[in-house]
C-alpha positions as CSV (number, residue, x, y, z in Angstrom):
1,M,-14.1,-40.7,-6.3
2,V,-15.5,-38.2,-3.9
3,K,-13.0,-36.0,-2.2
4,S,-13.3,-34.7,1.3
5,M,-11.6,-31.4,2.2
6,N,-9.3,-31.4,5.2
7,A,-7.5,-28.7,7.2
8,R,-4.9,-28.9,9.9
9,I,-3.9,-25.6,11.5
10,T,-1.2,-25.9,14.2
11,I,-0.6,-22.9,16.4
12,T,2.3,-22.9,18.9
13,A,2.7,-20.1,21.4
14,A,6.0,-19.8,23.5
15,G,5.8,-22.1,26.5
16,N,2.5,-23.7,25.4
17,K,1.6,-27.0,23.8
18,P,0.6,-26.8,20.1
19,V,-3.1,-26.3,19.4
20,V,-4.5,-28.1,16.4
21,L,-7.6,-26.7,14.7
22,R,-9.3,-28.7,12.0
23,M,-12.6,-26.9,11.2
24,P,-11.9,-23.3,10.0
25,E,-14.8,-21.4,8.4
26,A,-12.4,-20.0,5.9
27,V,-8.7,-19.6,5.0
28,R,-7.2,-17.1,2.5
29,I,-3.4,-17.2,1.7
30,E,-1.7,-14.7,-0.6
31,S,1.9,-15.2,-1.8
32,S,4.1,-13.4,-4.3
33,W,7.6,-12.3,-4.8
34,R,6.2,-8.8,-5.5
35,M,4.8,-8.4,-2.0
36,L,7.8,-8.8,0.4
37,T,5.4,-10.5,3.0
38,D,3.1,-13.4,2.4
39,T,-0.1,-13.2,4.4
40,A,-2.8,-15.6,5.6
41,T,-6.2,-15.0,7.2
42,V,-8.0,-17.7,9.1
43,T,-11.6,-17.3,10.1
44,L,-12.8,-19.6,13.0
45,P,-16.1,-20.4,14.7
46,R,-15.7,-18.2,17.8
47,R,-18.3,-19.8,20.0
48,A,-17.1,-23.3,19.3
49,L,-13.6,-22.2,20.2
50,A,-14.7,-20.6,23.4
51,Q,-16.4,-23.9,24.3
52,M,-13.4,-25.9,23.2
53,F,-11.2,-23.9,25.6
54,E,-13.9,-23.5,28.3
55,L,-13.8,-19.7,28.2
56,N,-16.6,-17.5,29.4
57,D,-15.3,-14.5,27.4
58,P,-14.3,-15.3,23.7
59,T,-12.0,-12.3,23.7
60,Q,-9.7,-14.3,26.0
61,L,-8.8,-16.3,23.0
62,R,-6.1,-13.7,22.5
63,N,-4.3,-15.3,25.3
64,I,-4.3,-18.6,23.5
65,F,-3.4,-17.2,20.1
66,P,-1.0,-14.3,21.1
67,T,0.9,-12.2,18.6
68,G,4.1,-13.9,17.6
69,A,2.7,-17.5,18.0
70,A,3.9,-19.8,15.2
71,I,1.3,-21.0,12.8
72,V,1.4,-23.8,10.2
73,I,-1.5,-24.1,7.8
74,E,-2.0,-27.4,6.0
75,L,-4.8,-28.0,3.6
76,G,-5.8,-30.9,1.4
77,F,-8.2,-33.6,0.2
78,N,-8.7,-37.1,1.7
79,M,-6.2,-36.5,4.5
80,Q,-3.4,-35.7,2.0
81,Y,-2.1,-32.4,3.2
82,T,0.0,-29.6,1.5
83,T,1.7,-27.1,3.7
84,E,0.3,-23.9,2.4
85,F,1.6,-21.4,4.9
86,T,4.2,-21.1,7.7
87,G,4.5,-18.0,9.7
88,Y,3.4,-16.0,12.8
89,I,0.2,-14.5,14.2
90,V,0.2,-10.7,14.0
91,N,-3.4,-9.9,15.0
92,V,-6.5,-11.6,16.5
93,S,-9.8,-9.8,15.9
94,D,-12.0,-8.6,18.7
95,E,-15.2,-8.7,16.7
96,L,-17.1,-11.3,14.7
97,P,-16.1,-13.0,12.5
98,F,-13.2,-14.3,14.6
99,T,-10.1,-14.0,12.4
100,I,-6.4,-14.6,12.9
101,S,-4.1,-12.5,10.7
102,C,-0.7,-13.9,9.9
103,E,2.5,-13.1,8.1
104,D,5.4,-15.3,7.0
105,A,8.9,-15.1,8.4
106,M,9.3,-11.6,7.0
107,W,7.5,-10.6,10.3
108,L,10.7,-11.4,12.1
109,L,12.7,-9.0,9.9
110,K,10.3,-6.3,10.7
111,R,11.5,-6.5,14.3
112,E,15.2,-6.5,13.6
113,K,16.8,-3.1,14.1
114,V,19.3,-1.8,11.6
115,N,21.8,1.1,11.8
116,V,24.4,0.9,9.0
117,V,26.5,3.1,6.6
118,T,28.3,1.7,3.6
119,R,30.5,3.3,0.9
120,T,29.9,0.5,-1.7
121,T,27.5,-2.3,-1.1
122,Y,28.1,-5.9,-2.2
123,L,24.6,-7.1,-1.8
124,P,25.2,-10.7,-0.5
125,D,27.5,-9.4,2.3
126,F,25.2,-6.5,3.1
127,I,22.1,-8.6,3.5
128,K,23.9,-11.0,5.9
129,S,25.1,-8.0,7.9
130,I,21.6,-6.6,8.5
131,T,19.8,-9.8,9.5
132,K,20.4,-12.9,11.6
133,H,17.7,-14.7,9.6
134,K,18.8,-17.6,7.4
135,V,19.6,-16.4,3.9
136,K,19.0,-18.8,0.9
137,A,20.1,-16.7,-2.0
138,V,21.1,-13.1,-2.9
139,A,21.7,-11.7,-6.3
140,P,25.5,-10.9,-6.7
141,Y,25.1,-7.2,-7.3
142,T,27.2,-4.3,-6.1
143,L,25.2,-1.2,-5.3
144,G,26.2,2.4,-4.4
145,P,26.6,3.8,-0.9
146,L,23.7,3.2,1.5
147,R,22.8,4.7,4.8
148,F,20.1,3.5,7.2
149,A,19.5,4.8,10.7
150,N,17.0,3.6,13.2
151,T,15.1,1.3,10.8
152,T,14.4,-2.4,10.4
153,A,15.8,-5.1,8.1
154,A,12.4,-5.4,6.4
155,Q,12.3,-1.6,5.7
156,V,15.8,-1.9,4.2
157,L,14.5,-4.6,1.9
158,E,11.6,-2.4,0.9
159,F,14.0,0.4,0.0
160,I,16.1,-1.9,-2.1
161,Q,12.9,-3.0,-3.9
162,E,11.7,0.5,-4.6
163,K,15.1,2.0,-5.4
164,F,16.7,-0.9,-7.4
165,K,13.8,-3.1,-8.3
166,L,15.4,-6.0,-6.4
167,Y,12.6,-8.0,-4.8
168,S,12.8,-9.9,-1.5
169,Y,10.7,-12.8,-0.3
170,M,10.7,-15.9,2.0
171,D,11.1,-19.3,0.5
172,N,10.2,-22.0,3.0
173,G,11.3,-19.6,5.7
174,E,14.6,-18.6,4.1
175,L,15.3,-15.1,2.7
176,V,15.8,-14.6,-1.0
177,V,16.9,-11.2,-2.4
178,G,17.0,-10.3,-6.1
179,E,16.6,-13.8,-7.5
180,I,13.0,-13.8,-8.8
181,Y,12.8,-17.0,-10.8
182,A,16.3,-18.5,-10.8
183,D,15.6,-20.1,-7.4
184,D,13.0,-22.6,-8.7
185,T,14.1,-23.3,-12.3
186,L,14.8,-27.0,-11.4
187,V,11.2,-27.6,-10.3
188,E,9.2,-29.5,-12.8
189,P,6.6,-27.4,-14.6
190,V,3.0,-27.8,-13.5
191,D,0.5,-28.7,-16.3
192,I,-2.7,-26.8,-16.3
193,N,-5.3,-27.6,-19.0
194,L,-7.4,-24.4,-19.3
195,D,-10.3,-26.3,-20.7
196,F,-10.7,-27.9,-17.2
197,A,-9.6,-25.0,-15.0
198,T,-12.1,-24.1,-12.3
199,G,-11.8,-20.4,-13.2
200,N,-10.2,-18.4,-16.0
201,N,-9.4,-14.7,-15.9
202,L,-6.8,-14.9,-18.6
203,A,-6.6,-12.6,-21.7
204,Y,-4.7,-13.6,-24.8
205,E,-2.8,-10.6,-26.1
206,D,-1.7,-10.3,-29.8
207,R,1.6,-8.3,-29.3
208,E,3.4,-9.0,-32.6
209,N,2.1,-5.8,-34.2
210,E,1.9,-3.7,-31.0
211,P,4.5,-0.9,-31.0
212,I,6.8,-1.3,-28.0
213,K,10.0,0.2,-26.9
214,V,12.2,-1.1,-24.1
215,T,14.4,1.1,-21.9
216,A,17.1,-0.9,-20.2
217,V,18.5,0.8,-17.1
218,S,21.7,-0.4,-15.6
219,T,22.6,0.7,-12.0
220,L,26.4,0.9,-11.6
221,S,28.3,0.3,-8.4
222,T,28.8,4.1,-8.1
223,G,25.1,4.6,-8.0
224,K,25.0,6.2,-11.5
225,K,22.7,4.8,-14.2
226,L,23.3,3.8,-17.8
227,E,20.2,3.8,-20.1
228,V,19.6,2.3,-23.6
229,T,16.3,2.4,-25.5
230,V,15.4,0.0,-28.4
231,G,12.2,-0.6,-30.4
232,D,9.5,1.7,-31.7
233,T,10.1,5.3,-30.5
234,D,6.4,5.9,-30.3
235,G,5.6,2.6,-28.7
236,V,4.5,1.7,-25.2
237,E,7.5,1.9,-22.9
238,Q,8.6,-1.0,-20.8
239,R,11.5,-0.3,-18.4
240,V,13.8,-3.1,-17.3
241,A,16.4,-3.0,-14.6
242,H,19.9,-4.4,-14.8
243,Y,23.0,-4.1,-12.6
244,N,26.7,-3.4,-13.2
245,I,26.3,-3.5,-17.0
246,T,28.9,-0.9,-17.9
247,S,29.0,-1.5,-21.7
248,P,26.3,0.3,-23.7
249,A,26.6,-2.4,-26.4
250,E,26.0,-5.2,-23.9
251,L,23.1,-3.3,-22.3
252,K,21.6,-2.8,-25.8
253,K,21.9,-6.5,-26.5
254,L,20.0,-7.3,-23.2
255,A,17.3,-4.6,-24.2
256,Q,16.8,-6.3,-27.5
257,E,16.3,-9.6,-25.8
258,D,13.7,-8.0,-23.5
259,L,12.0,-6.4,-26.5
260,R,11.7,-9.9,-28.1
261,K,10.0,-11.2,-25.0
262,F,7.5,-8.3,-24.9
263,N,6.7,-8.7,-28.6
264,V,5.6,-12.4,-28.3
265,N,1.8,-13.2,-28.2
266,R,0.9,-14.4,-24.7
267,Y,-1.6,-14.8,-21.9
268,T,-1.9,-12.3,-19.1
269,G,-4.0,-12.5,-15.9
270,H,-4.7,-15.6,-13.8
271,C,-6.5,-18.9,-13.8
272,E,-7.9,-20.9,-11.0
273,V,-7.4,-24.6,-10.3
274,Y,-8.3,-27.1,-7.5
275,G,-6.2,-26.7,-4.4
276,D,-4.4,-30.0,-4.8
277,T,-2.7,-28.7,-8.0
278,V,0.2,-27.3,-6.1
279,V,1.8,-24.2,-7.6
280,K,3.9,-21.6,-5.9
281,H,5.3,-18.3,-7.2
282,G,8.5,-19.0,-9.1
283,F,7.2,-22.2,-10.5
284,K,6.7,-22.8,-14.2
285,V,3.2,-23.6,-15.4
286,N,2.5,-25.3,-18.7
287,L,-0.8,-23.8,-20.0
288,S,-2.6,-25.9,-22.7
289,S,-6.0,-26.0,-24.4
290,E,-7.6,-28.4,-26.8
291,L,-9.8,-25.5,-28.0
292,Y,-6.9,-23.1,-28.7
293,P,-3.7,-25.3,-29.0
294,E,-1.9,-22.5,-30.8
295,R,-1.9,-20.6,-27.5
296,D,-0.1,-23.2,-25.5
297,G,2.9,-21.9,-23.6
298,L,5.2,-22.3,-20.7
299,Y,5.0,-19.4,-18.2
300,Y,6.3,-18.4,-14.8
301,C,3.9,-17.9,-11.9
302,D,4.3,-14.7,-10.0
303,K,1.5,-14.9,-7.5
304,T,-0.9,-17.4,-5.9
305,V,-4.0,-17.0,-3.8
306,V,-5.4,-20.0,-1.9
307,Y,-9.1,-20.0,-0.9
308,F,-10.5,-22.6,1.5
309,D,-13.9,-22.5,3.1
310,S,-16.8,-24.5,4.5
311,T,-19.1,-24.2,1.5
312,P,-16.9,-26.4,0.7
313,L,-14.3,-24.8,-1.5
314,Y,-10.5,-25.3,-2.0
315,R,-9.1,-23.4,-4.9
316,R,-5.8,-21.9,-6.0
317,E,-5.5,-18.8,-8.1
318,V,-2.4,-18.9,-10.3
319,G,-1.0,-15.6,-11.6
320,I,0.7,-15.7,-15.0
321,D,3.8,-13.7,-15.6
322,E,6.8,-14.0,-17.9
323,L,6.5,-16.3,-21.0
324,V,9.3,-18.8,-21.0
325,R,8.5,-20.3,-24.4
326,S,5.4,-20.7,-26.6
């Protein structure tokens, strides 16, 4: 069966009727819990658009696609669409090629002003106090005192990520803080047969005999830190963050479990599949191969990149992260 590629890009500016575009030259969408903000770039045929809107000057397209206009990108085969991106326009190019740069709902938090001082910080309450945006899930941690003046909600989330290794991202337009994979554990794993993948940049690492040490760091509610190190003292260090673990024995137990995970043979890198194999970060992917069945395993996906262009091409790059089980 021959598949035909389809795109439906809906742009809605305040006070205007939605504009639907169906023939982009290219689309690129990057999404990961590591990034804070998912991004999309849409390349469009500028002259055709100018004719479509009866404009003498193509730069006037900025008036049709203004900053802050809502955008929904749907891609698929044979008129079966997947919503790949929902967000807002942040920039429209003045030069060829004509491109629209977009960000997900984190763009709204970059515009929310924050002035706050706390003595102790229960994260779920704190997040709800700094943003009006809908919150889906927040890790139940208690952090030390925090002070932010003249900043934005997004900058606060960036600080929490850098300081405490608690990552934030948008899930279907709702904010998630600190819950990397727990959010999507009920989603059925996606099967990927590597023998039929459209691209493969995976490396299989034999880690059983590799010297590794794990340093587990627990951030206490006072802001102080408790550290425990296990494994080979001369090994490659892996640092893992924990919160409010006050018992050294309990922290050591967690560090030993992390060490076990790091010592398991596994894939690293990414593979590429057709676009209608829908995978999002946080999903589990079941990697298999008839050529190397001993390498089969269930992994978490930490990043996806979607490519769509008029060559024609519709592909999804799937980043492989933590091994769930081999």
